[in-house]
Biopython code that builds the backbone (N, CA, C, O; Angstrom):
import numpy as np
from Bio.PDB.StructureBuilder import StructureBuilder

atoms = [
    (1, "MET", "N", (0.792, -1.225, -0.138)),
    (1, "MET", "CA", (0.000, 0.010, -0.029)),
    (1, "MET", "C", (0.958, 1.423, 0.253)),
    (1, "MET", "O", (0.541, 2.510, -0.148)),
    (2, "ALA", "N", (1.954, 1.339, 0.802)),
    (2, "ALA", "CA", (2.891, 2.545, 0.687)),
    (2, "ALA", "C", (3.204, 2.689, -0.529)),
    (2, "ALA", "O", (2.852, 3.702, -1.134)),
    (3, "ASP", "N", (3.907, 1.734, -1.108)),
    (3, "ASP", "CA", (4.485, 1.963, -2.676)),
    (3, "ASP", "C", (3.126, 2.549, -3.400)),
    (3, "ASP", "O", (3.220, 3.609, -4.019)),
    (4, "LYS", "N", (2.075, 1.977, -3.338)),
    (4, "LYS", "CA", (0.993, 2.617, -4.422)),
    (4, "LYS", "C", (0.892, 4.231, -4.305)),
    (4, "LYS", "O", (0.986, 4.990, -5.269)),
    (5, "LEU", "N", (0.570, 4.841, -2.225)),
    (5, "LEU", "CA", (0.717, 5.902, -2.124)),
    (5, "LEU", "C", (1.842, 6.621, -3.025)),
    (5, "LEU", "O", (1.604, 7.474, -3.880)),
    (6, "SER", "N", (2.892, 6.210, -2.737)),
    (6, "SER", "CA", (4.188, 7.191, -3.183)),
    (6, "SER", "C", (4.245, 6.842, -4.644)),
    (6, "SER", "O", (5.037, 7.585, -5.223)),
    (7, "THR", "N", (3.704, 6.009, -5.394)),
    (7, "THR", "CA", (3.294, 6.230, -6.614)),
    (7, "THR", "C", (2.519, 7.469, -7.284)),
    (7, "THR", "O", (2.689, 8.184, -8.272)),
    (8, "ILE", "N", (1.616, 7.364, -6.284)),
    (8, "ILE", "CA", (0.382, 8.648, -6.483)),
    (8, "ILE", "C", (0.370, 9.817, -6.365)),
    (8, "ILE", "O", (-0.379, 10.579, -6.975)),
    (9, "ASP", "N", (1.629, 10.271, -5.147)),
    (9, "ASP", "CA", (2.164, 10.904, -4.715)),
    (9, "ASP", "C", (2.753, 11.593, -5.527)),
    (9, "ASP", "O", (2.661, 12.816, -5.641)),
    (10, "GLU", "N", (3.820, 10.400, -6.555)),
    (10, "GLU", "CA", (5.047, 11.067, -7.375)),
    (10, "GLU", "C", (3.693, 11.490, -8.471)),
    (10, "GLU", "O", (3.657, 12.689, -8.747)),
    (11, "LEU", "N", (3.103, 11.020, -8.812)),
    (11, "LEU", "CA", (2.275, 11.488, -10.377)),
    (11, "LEU", "C", (2.131, 12.764, -9.927)),
    (11, "LEU", "O", (2.751, 13.727, -10.378)),
    (12, "ILE", "N", (1.080, 12.808, -8.774)),
    (12, "ILE", "CA", (0.728, 14.436, -8.714)),
    (12, "ILE", "C", (1.604, 15.435, -8.430)),
    (12, "ILE", "O", (1.274, 16.621, -8.424)),
    (13, "GLN", "N", (2.409, 15.142, -8.258)),
    (13, "GLN", "CA", (3.638, 15.916, -7.905)),
    (13, "GLN", "C", (4.284, 16.288, -9.323)),
    (13, "GLN", "O", (4.597, 17.451, -9.581)),
    (14, "LYS", "N", (4.461, 15.264, -10.202)),
    (14, "LYS", "CA", (5.240, 15.450, -11.738)),
    (14, "LYS", "C", (3.972, 16.087, -12.204)),
    (14, "LYS", "O", (4.277, 16.945, -13.032)),
    (15, "ALA", "N", (2.364, 16.022, -11.984)),
    (15, "ALA", "CA", (1.678, 16.739, -12.921)),
    (15, "ALA", "C", (1.620, 18.250, -12.437)),
    (15, "ALA", "O", (1.423, 19.106, -13.299)),
    (16, "VAL", "N", (1.771, 18.616, -11.172)),
    (16, "VAL", "CA", (1.671, 19.906, -10.645)),
    (16, "VAL", "C", (3.078, 20.730, -11.545)),
    (16, "VAL", "O", (2.993, 21.816, -12.118)),
    (17, "GLU", "N", (3.855, 20.180, -11.487)),
    (17, "GLU", "CA", (5.357, 20.571, -11.638)),
    (17, "GLU", "C", (5.453, 21.016, -13.035)),
    (17, "GLU", "O", (5.917, 22.080, -13.447)),
    (18, "SER", "N", (4.812, 19.787, -13.876)),
    (18, "SER", "CA", (5.022, 20.156, -15.428)),
    (18, "SER", "C", (4.465, 21.335, -16.141)),
    (18, "SER", "O", (3.355, 21.746, -15.805)),
    (19, "ASN", "N", (4.959, 21.770, -16.852)),
    (19, "ASN", "CA", (4.654, 23.322, -17.659)),
    (19, "ASN", "C", (3.511, 22.631, -19.344)),
    (19, "ASN", "O", (2.862, 23.307, -20.142)),
    (20, "GLU", "N", (3.690, 21.290, -19.296)),
    (20, "GLU", "CA", (2.820, 20.683, -20.574)),
    (20, "GLU", "C", (1.565, 20.560, -19.832)),
    (20, "GLU", "O", (0.551, 20.668, -20.521)),
    (21, "ILE", "N", (1.396, 20.341, -18.480)),
    (21, "ILE", "CA", (-0.325, 20.148, -18.111)),
    (21, "ILE", "C", (-1.109, 21.332, -17.749)),
    (21, "ILE", "O", (-0.765, 21.947, -16.740)),
    (22, "PRO", "N", (-2.372, 21.842, -18.606)),
    (22, "PRO", "CA", (-2.862, 22.796, -18.001)),
    (22, "PRO", "C", (-3.065, 22.528, -16.515)),
    (22, "PRO", "O", (-2.888, 21.406, -16.041)),
    (23, "LYS", "N", (-3.329, 23.269, -16.004)),
    (23, "LYS", "CA", (-3.446, 23.779, -14.498)),
    (23, "LYS", "C", (-4.908, 24.824, -14.600)),
    (23, "LYS", "O", (-4.770, 25.866, -15.241)),
    (24, "ILE", "N", (-6.087, 24.573, -14.058)),
    (24, "ILE", "CA", (-7.469, 24.673, -14.413)),
    (24, "ILE", "C", (-7.931, 25.107, -12.867)),
    (24, "ILE", "O", (-7.772, 24.240, -12.008)),
    (25, "TYR", "N", (-8.416, 26.216, -12.511)),
    (25, "TYR", "CA", (-9.205, 26.331, -11.595)),
    (25, "TYR", "C", (-10.465, 26.439, -11.934)),
    (25, "TYR", "O", (-10.714, 26.809, -13.082)),
    (26, "PHE", "N", (-11.571, 26.134, -10.992)),
    (26, "PHE", "CA", (-13.241, 25.830, -11.001)),
    (26, "PHE", "C", (-13.723, 26.292, -9.934)),
    (26, "PHE", "O", (-13.233, 26.169, -8.811)),
    (27, "ASN", "N", (-14.654, 26.817, -10.211)),
    (27, "ASN", "CA", (-15.667, 27.092, -8.732)),
    (27, "ASN", "C", (-17.125, 26.745, -9.396)),
    (27, "ASN", "O", (-18.091, 26.924, -8.654)),
    (28, "GLY", "N", (-17.313, 26.387, -10.387)),
    (28, "GLY", "CA", (-18.658, 25.572, -10.846)),
    (28, "GLY", "C", (-18.739, 24.733, -11.976)),
    (28, "GLY", "O", (-17.753, 24.666, -12.710)),
    (29, "PHE", "N", (-19.714, 24.108, -12.225)),
    (29, "PHE", "CA", (-19.757, 23.339, -13.310)),
    (29, "PHE", "C", (-21.173, 22.701, -13.611)),
    (29, "PHE", "O", (-22.055, 22.692, -12.752)),
    (30, "ALA", "N", (-21.351, 22.149, -14.921)),
    (30, "ALA", "CA", (-22.462, 21.768, -15.212)),
    (30, "ALA", "C", (-22.442, 20.121, -16.159)),
    (30, "ALA", "O", (-21.598, 20.024, -17.050)),
    (31, "ASN", "N", (-23.180, 19.187, -15.955)),
    (31, "ASN", "CA", (-22.986, 17.886, -16.584)),
    (31, "ASN", "C", (-24.144, 17.613, -17.360)),
    (31, "ASN", "O", (-25.217, 18.206, -17.466)),
    (32, "GLY", "N", (-23.623, 16.441, -17.949)),
    (32, "GLY", "CA", (-24.744, 15.837, -18.951)),
    (32, "GLY", "C", (-24.486, 14.660, -18.932)),
    (32, "GLY", "O", (-23.538, 14.273, -18.249)),
    (33, "LEU", "N", (-25.290, 13.727, -19.707)),
    (33, "LEU", "CA", (-25.343, 12.371, -19.638)),
    (33, "LEU", "C", (-25.706, 11.987, -21.036)),
    (33, "LEU", "O", (-26.564, 12.561, -21.707)),
    (34, "GLY", "N", (-24.861, 10.797, -21.485)),
    (34, "GLY", "CA", (-25.031, 10.077, -22.686)),
    (34, "GLY", "C", (-25.374, 9.044, -22.521)),
    (34, "GLY", "O", (-25.595, 8.767, -21.342)),
    (35, "ASN", "N", (-25.587, 8.022, -23.476)),
    (35, "ASN", "CA", (-25.873, 6.507, -23.188)),
    (35, "ASN", "C", (-24.402, 5.945, -22.932)),
    (35, "ASN", "O", (-24.372, 4.756, -22.615)),
    (36, "SER", "N", (-23.094, 6.652, -23.025)),
    (36, "SER", "CA", (-22.468, 5.776, -22.218)),
    (36, "SER", "C", (-21.197, 6.283, -22.195)),
    (36, "SER", "O", (-20.075, 5.809, -22.368)),
    (37, "ASP", "N", (-21.679, 7.445, -21.918)),
    (37, "ASP", "CA", (-20.375, 8.439, -20.831)),
    (37, "ASP", "C", (-21.357, 9.837, -20.290)),
    (37, "ASP", "O", (-22.538, 10.160, -20.416)),
    (38, "ILE", "N", (-20.185, 10.407, -19.657)),
    (38, "ILE", "CA", (-20.808, 11.690, -18.502)),
    (38, "ILE", "C", (-19.855, 12.766, -19.279)),
    (38, "ILE", "O", (-18.653, 12.729, -19.543)),
    (39, "VAL", "N", (-20.697, 13.575, -19.497)),
    (39, "VAL", "CA", (-19.532, 15.214, -19.885)),
    (39, "VAL", "C", (-19.654, 16.169, -18.739)),
    (39, "VAL", "O", (-20.806, 16.419, -18.387)),
    (40, "ILE", "N", (-18.753, 16.701, -18.146)),
    (40, "ILE", "CA", (-18.864, 17.650, -17.195)),
    (40, "ILE", "C", (-18.109, 19.124, -18.006)),
    (40, "ILE", "O", (-17.062, 19.144, -18.653)),
    (41, "VAL", "N", (-19.086, 20.325, -17.690)),
    (41, "VAL", "CA", (-18.173, 21.540, -18.104)),
    (41, "VAL", "C", (-17.467, 22.028, -17.073)),
    (41, "VAL", "O", (-18.324, 22.375, -16.260)),
    (42, "LEU", "N", (-16.397, 22.261, -16.625)),
    (42, "LEU", "CA", (-16.091, 22.963, -15.667)),
    (42, "LEU", "C", (-16.167, 24.343, -15.875)),
    (42, "LEU", "O", (-16.015, 24.652, -17.057)),
    (43, "GLN", "N", (-16.388, 25.440, -14.961)),
    (43, "GLN", "CA", (-16.733, 27.001, -14.930)),
    (43, "GLN", "C", (-15.825, 27.420, -14.129)),
    (43, "GLN", "O", (-15.140, 26.627, -13.482)),
    (44, "SER", "N", (-15.685, 28.697, -14.053)),
    (44, "SER", "CA", (-15.013, 29.940, -13.504)),
    (44, "SER", "C", (-16.097, 31.075, -13.292)),
    (44, "SER", "O", (-16.608, 31.526, -14.317)),
    (45, "ASN", "N", (-16.371, 31.421, -12.463)),
    (45, "ASN", "CA", (-17.341, 32.425, -12.396)),
    (45, "ASN", "C", (-18.386, 32.457, -13.132)),
    (45, "ASN", "O", (-18.918, 33.549, -13.333)),
    (46, "GLY", "N", (-18.901, 31.326, -13.680)),
    (46, "GLY", "CA", (-20.153, 31.244, -14.686)),
    (46, "GLY", "C", (-19.648, 30.979, -16.197)),
    (46, "GLY", "O", (-20.495, 30.934, -17.089)),
    (47, "LYS", "N", (-18.382, 30.817, -16.475)),
    (47, "LYS", "CA", (-17.959, 30.743, -17.874)),
    (47, "LYS", "C", (-17.176, 29.562, -17.839)),
    (47, "LYS", "O", (-16.267, 29.422, -17.021)),
    (48, "PRO", "N", (-17.485, 28.689, -18.697)),
    (48, "PRO", "CA", (-16.556, 27.751, -18.836)),
    (48, "PRO", "C", (-15.633, 27.956, -19.249)),
    (48, "PRO", "O", (-15.467, 28.902, -20.019)),
    (49, "VAL", "N", (-14.416, 26.912, -18.788)),
    (49, "VAL", "CA", (-13.281, 27.082, -18.825)),
    (49, "VAL", "C", (-12.468, 25.318, -19.227)),
    (49, "VAL", "O", (-11.243, 25.380, -19.332)),
    (50, "ALA", "N", (-12.900, 24.337, -19.366)),
    (50, "ALA", "CA", (-12.836, 23.108, -19.846)),
    (50, "ALA", "C", (-14.108, 22.160, -19.998)),
    (50, "ALA", "O", (-15.204, 22.463, -19.527)),
    (51, "VAL", "N", (-13.844, 20.906, -20.748)),
    (51, "VAL", "CA", (-14.949, 20.084, -21.076)),
    (51, "VAL", "C", (-13.987, 18.809, -20.659)),
    (51, "VAL", "O", (-12.844, 18.525, -21.017)),
    (52, "LEU", "N", (-14.943, 18.129, -19.725)),
    (52, "LEU", "CA", (-14.303, 16.571, -19.015)),
    (52, "LEU", "C", (-15.509, 15.911, -19.777)),
    (52, "LEU", "O", (-16.676, 16.300, -19.820)),
    (53, "ASN", "N", (-14.758, 14.488, -20.542)),
    (53, "ASN", "CA", (-15.500, 13.536, -21.094)),
    (53, "ASN", "C", (-14.831, 12.063, -20.125)),
    (53, "ASN", "O", (-13.672, 11.676, -19.976)),
    (54, "THR", "N", (-15.904, 11.623, -19.699)),
    (54, "THR", "CA", (-15.580, 10.280, -19.206)),
    (54, "THR", "C", (-16.930, 9.316, -19.161)),
    (54, "THR", "O", (-18.129, 9.588, -19.223)),
    (55, "SER", "N", (-16.068, 7.837, -19.002)),
    (55, "SER", "CA", (-16.914, 6.883, -18.637)),
    (55, "SER", "C", (-17.776, 6.681, -17.452)),
    (55, "SER", "O", (-17.260, 6.754, -16.336)),
    (56, "PHE", "N", (-18.689, 6.501, -17.547)),
    (56, "PHE", "CA", (-19.555, 6.018, -15.827)),
    (56, "PHE", "C", (-18.633, 5.270, -14.995)),
    (56, "PHE", "O", (-18.764, 5.528, -13.799)),
    (57, "THR", "N", (-17.635, 4.319, -15.310)),
    (57, "THR", "CA", (-16.834, 3.844, -14.474)),
    (57, "THR", "C", (-16.111, 5.025, -13.601)),
    (57, "THR", "O", (-16.136, 5.346, -12.413)),
    (58, "ILE", "N", (-15.503, 5.477, -14.687)),
    (58, "ILE", "CA", (-14.505, 6.442, -14.070)),
    (58, "ILE", "C", (-14.964, 7.681, -12.977)),
    (58, "ILE", "O", (-14.383, 8.195, -12.022)),
    (59, "ALA", "N", (-16.454, 7.918, -13.679)),
    (59, "ALA", "CA", (-17.062, 8.952, -12.976)),
    (59, "ALA", "C", (-17.424, 8.547, -11.521)),
    (59, "ALA", "O", (-17.211, 9.325, -10.591)),
    (60, "LYS", "N", (-18.044, 7.166, -11.314)),
    (60, "LYS", "CA", (-17.905, 6.952, -10.209)),
    (60, "LYS", "C", (-17.409, 6.648, -9.227)),
    (60, "LYS", "O", (-17.862, 6.685, -8.084)),
    (61, "THR", "N", (-16.040, 6.189, -9.751)),
    (61, "THR", "CA", (-15.024, 6.469, -9.041)),
    (61, "THR", "C", (-14.339, 7.258, -8.369)),
    (61, "THR", "O", (-13.872, 7.162, -7.234)),
    (62, "LEU", "N", (-14.289, 8.280, -9.345)),
    (62, "LEU", "CA", (-14.164, 9.685, -8.970)),
    (62, "LEU", "C", (-14.913, 9.917, -7.868)),
    (62, "LEU", "O", (-14.371, 9.778, -6.772)),
    (63, "VAL", "N", (-16.619, 10.405, -7.966)),
    (63, "VAL", "CA", (-16.818, 10.514, -6.733)),
    (63, "VAL", "C", (-16.871, 10.014, -5.703)),
    (63, "VAL", "O", (-17.281, 10.583, -4.690)),
    (64, "GLN", "N", (-16.408, 8.676, -5.769)),
    (64, "GLN", "CA", (-16.040, 7.914, -4.338)),
    (64, "GLN", "C", (-14.760, 8.463, -3.827)),
    (64, "GLN", "O", (-14.491, 8.689, -2.647)),
    (65, "LYS", "N", (-14.045, 8.640, -4.810)),
    (65, "LYS", "CA", (-12.440, 9.134, -4.501)),
    (65, "LYS", "C", (-12.706, 10.485, -3.407)),
    (65, "LYS", "O", (-12.509, 10.612, -2.199)),
    (66, "LEU", "N", (-13.209, 11.333, -4.385)),
    (66, "LEU", "CA", (-13.353, 13.003, -3.958)),
    (66, "LEU", "C", (-14.365, 12.757, -2.486)),
    (66, "LEU", "O", (-14.096, 13.380, -1.458)),
    (67, "ASN", "N", (-15.508, 11.800, -2.549)),
    (67, "ASN", "CA", (-15.972, 11.727, -1.142)),
    (67, "ASN", "C", (-14.633, 11.127, 0.014)),
    (67, "ASN", "O", (-14.549, 11.708, 1.096)),
    (68, "ASP", "N", (-14.202, 10.622, -0.123)),
    (68, "ASP", "CA", (-13.395, 10.192, 0.286)),
    (68, "ASP", "C", (-12.189, 11.091, 1.524)),
    (68, "ASP", "O", (-11.934, 10.881, 2.710)),
    (69, "VAL", "N", (-11.678, 12.138, 0.501)),
    (69, "VAL", "CA", (-10.903, 12.958, 0.511)),
    (69, "VAL", "C", (-11.976, 14.004, 1.265)),
    (69, "VAL", "O", (-11.840, 13.701, 2.450)),
    (70, "ILE", "N", (-12.835, 14.931, 1.205)),
    (70, "ILE", "CA", (-13.664, 15.420, 1.762)),
    (70, "ILE", "C", (-13.877, 14.846, 3.376)),
    (70, "ILE", "O", (-13.450, 15.486, 4.338)),
    (71, "GLY", "N", (-14.546, 13.646, 3.502)),
    (71, "GLY", "CA", (-14.489, 13.140, 4.704)),
    (71, "GLY", "C", (-13.562, 13.201, 5.716)),
    (71, "GLY", "O", (-13.722, 13.480, 6.904)),
    (72, "ILE", "N", (-12.210, 12.798, 4.879)),
    (72, "ILE", "CA", (-11.127, 13.015, 5.993)),
    (72, "ILE", "C", (-10.860, 14.595, 6.280)),
    (72, "ILE", "O", (-10.039, 14.871, 7.155)),
    (73, "ILE", "N", (-11.462, 15.549, 5.643)),
    (73, "ILE", "CA", (-11.352, 16.926, 5.829)),
    (73, "ILE", "C", (-12.104, 17.250, 6.934)),
    (73, "ILE", "O", (-11.823, 18.027, 7.846)),
    (74, "GLU", "N", (-13.070, 16.593, 6.769)),
    (74, "GLU", "CA", (-14.563, 17.283, 7.596)),
    (74, "GLU", "C", (-14.186, 16.404, 9.254)),
    (74, "GLU", "O", (-14.172, 16.990, 10.337)),
    (75, "LYS", "N", (-13.875, 14.725, 9.029)),
    (75, "LYS", "CA", (-13.598, 14.333, 10.207)),
    (75, "LYS", "C", (-12.248, 15.191, 10.977)),
    (75, "LYS", "O", (-12.224, 15.363, 12.196)),
    (76, "ASN", "N", (-11.504, 15.525, 10.348)),
    (76, "ASN", "CA", (-10.143, 16.028, 11.273)),
    (76, "ASN", "C", (-10.361, 17.443, 11.497)),
    (76, "ASN", "O", (-9.504, 18.114, 12.071)),
    (77, "SER", "N", (-11.506, 17.969, 11.061)),
    (77, "SER", "CA", (-11.895, 19.746, 11.120)),
    (77, "SER", "C", (-12.717, 19.807, 12.096)),
    (77, "SER", "O", (-12.676, 20.784, 12.843)),
    (78, "GLY", "N", (-13.565, 18.860, 12.284)),
    (78, "GLY", "CA", (-15.005, 18.400, 13.281)),
    (78, "GLY", "C", (-16.019, 19.417, 12.090)),
    (78, "GLY", "O", (-16.896, 19.834, 12.846)),
    (79, "ASN", "N", (-16.291, 19.920, 10.884)),
    (79, "ASN", "CA", (-16.582, 20.700, 10.295)),
    (79, "ASN", "C", (-17.152, 20.263, 8.913)),
    (79, "ASN", "O", (-16.401, 19.855, 8.028)),
    (80, "THR", "N", (-18.170, 20.335, 8.792)),
    (80, "THR", "CA", (-19.310, 19.968, 7.228)),
    (80, "THR", "C", (-18.946, 20.531, 6.177)),
    (80, "THR", "O", (-19.621, 21.528, 5.923)),
    (81, "ILE", "N", (-17.943, 20.242, 5.266)),
    (81, "ILE", "CA", (-18.181, 21.275, 4.097)),
    (81, "ILE", "C", (-19.592, 21.645, 3.555)),
    (81, "ILE", "O", (-20.414, 20.754, 3.767)),
    (82, "MET", "N", (-20.132, 22.863, 2.833)),
    (82, "MET", "CA", (-21.450, 23.001, 2.294)),
    (82, "MET", "C", (-21.265, 22.965, 1.021)),
    (82, "MET", "O", (-20.459, 23.593, 0.335)),
    (83, "THR", "N", (-22.056, 22.192, 0.728)),
    (83, "THR", "CA", (-22.237, 22.186, -1.104)),
    (83, "THR", "C", (-22.839, 23.435, -1.490)),
    (83, "THR", "O", (-23.479, 24.011, -0.609)),
    (84, "THR", "N", (-22.754, 24.067, -2.825)),
    (84, "THR", "CA", (-23.382, 25.174, -3.641)),
    (84, "THR", "C", (-24.861, 24.705, -3.246)),
    (84, "THR", "O", (-25.509, 25.592, -2.689)),
    (85, "THR", "N", (-25.470, 23.577, -3.410)),
    (85, "THR", "CA", (-27.058, 23.895, -2.722)),
    (85, "THR", "C", (-26.982, 24.198, -1.281)),
    (85, "THR", "O", (-27.427, 25.294, -0.941)),
    (86, "ASP", "N", (-26.577, 23.548, -0.522)),
    (86, "ASP", "CA", (-26.828, 24.497, 0.947)),
    (86, "ASP", "C", (-26.666, 25.489, 0.921)),
    (86, "ASP", "O", (-27.494, 26.217, 1.469)),
    (87, "ILE", "N", (-25.436, 26.100, 0.228)),
    (87, "ILE", "CA", (-25.490, 27.586, 0.266)),
    (87, "ILE", "C", (-26.465, 28.758, -0.251)),
    (87, "ILE", "O", (-26.716, 29.951, -0.082)),
    (88, "ASP", "N", (-26.939, 27.354, -1.171)),
    (88, "ASP", "CA", (-28.294, 28.663, -2.678)),
    (88, "ASP", "C", (-29.148, 28.295, -1.520)),
    (88, "ASP", "O", (-29.831, 29.315, -1.608)),
    (89, "LYS", "N", (-29.680, 27.659, -0.485)),
    (89, "LYS", "CA", (-30.538, 27.056, 0.191)),
    (89, "LYS", "C", (-30.405, 28.337, 1.209)),
    (89, "LYS", "O", (-31.396, 29.029, 1.442)),
    (90, "ALA", "N", (-29.136, 28.617, 1.801)),
    (90, "ALA", "CA", (-29.048, 29.622, 3.072)),
    (90, "ALA", "C", (-29.234, 31.207, 2.736)),
    (90, "ALA", "O", (-29.758, 32.050, 3.464)),
    (91, "LEU", "N", (-28.600, 31.411, 1.292)),
    (91, "LEU", "CA", (-28.451, 32.557, 0.611)),
    (91, "LEU", "C", (-30.436, 33.135, 0.719)),
    (91, "LEU", "O", (-30.884, 34.162, 1.229)),
    (92, "THR", "N", (-31.281, 31.859, -0.060)),
    (92, "THR", "CA", (-32.456, 32.075, 0.061)),
    (92, "THR", "C", (-32.996, 32.949, 1.203)),
    (92, "THR", "O", (-33.345, 34.125, 1.100)),
    (93, "LYS", "N", (-33.010, 32.220, 2.263)),
    (93, "LYS", "CA", (-33.147, 32.133, 3.819)),
    (93, "LYS", "C", (-33.274, 34.000, 3.999)),
    (93, "LYS", "O", (-34.273, 34.704, 4.148)),
    (94, "ILE", "N", (-31.806, 34.361, 3.907)),
    (94, "ILE", "CA", (-31.699, 35.795, 4.012)),
    (94, "ILE", "C", (-31.789, 36.654, 3.227)),
    (94, "ILE", "O", (-31.409, 37.813, 3.398)),
    (95, "GLY", "N", (-32.519, 36.017, 1.851)),
    (95, "GLY", "CA", (-32.883, 37.326, 0.886)),
    (95, "GLY", "C", (-31.878, 37.538, -0.370)),
    (95, "GLY", "O", (-32.189, 38.187, -1.368)),
    (96, "LYS", "N", (-30.782, 36.976, -0.203)),
    (96, "LYS", "CA", (-29.851, 37.241, -1.775)),
    (96, "LYS", "C", (-30.282, 36.546, -2.713)),
    (96, "LYS", "O", (-29.759, 36.616, -3.825)),
]
sb = StructureBuilder()
sb.init_structure("model")
sb.init_model(0)
sb.init_chain("A")
sb.init_seg("    ")
for serial, (resi, resn, name, xyz) in enumerate(atoms, 1):
    if name == "N":
        sb.init_residue(resn, " ", resi, " ")
    sb.init_atom(name, np.array(xyz, "f"), 0.0, 1.0, " ", f" {name:<3s}", serial, name[0])
structure = sb.get_structure()
């Protein structure tokens, strides 16, 4: 297991340090469904910045891995990270 984590850490470090791999920040997204894959449009302040296409299997695995990482943050901080849906509901309550 340690070897696998080391390999993942190395992969991430190489990708982040590479000048050939685009670095994309996003704070929103839209997703669509085809009969064999999923398309995700990444957005920054409401404007599209990238398009991702992936299989159902990879999309589901990504969801699980992201949930694992967020769960670690929440457990160790004692805080629940709000989703954009949660924030929208809260803003509606205060009239925004």
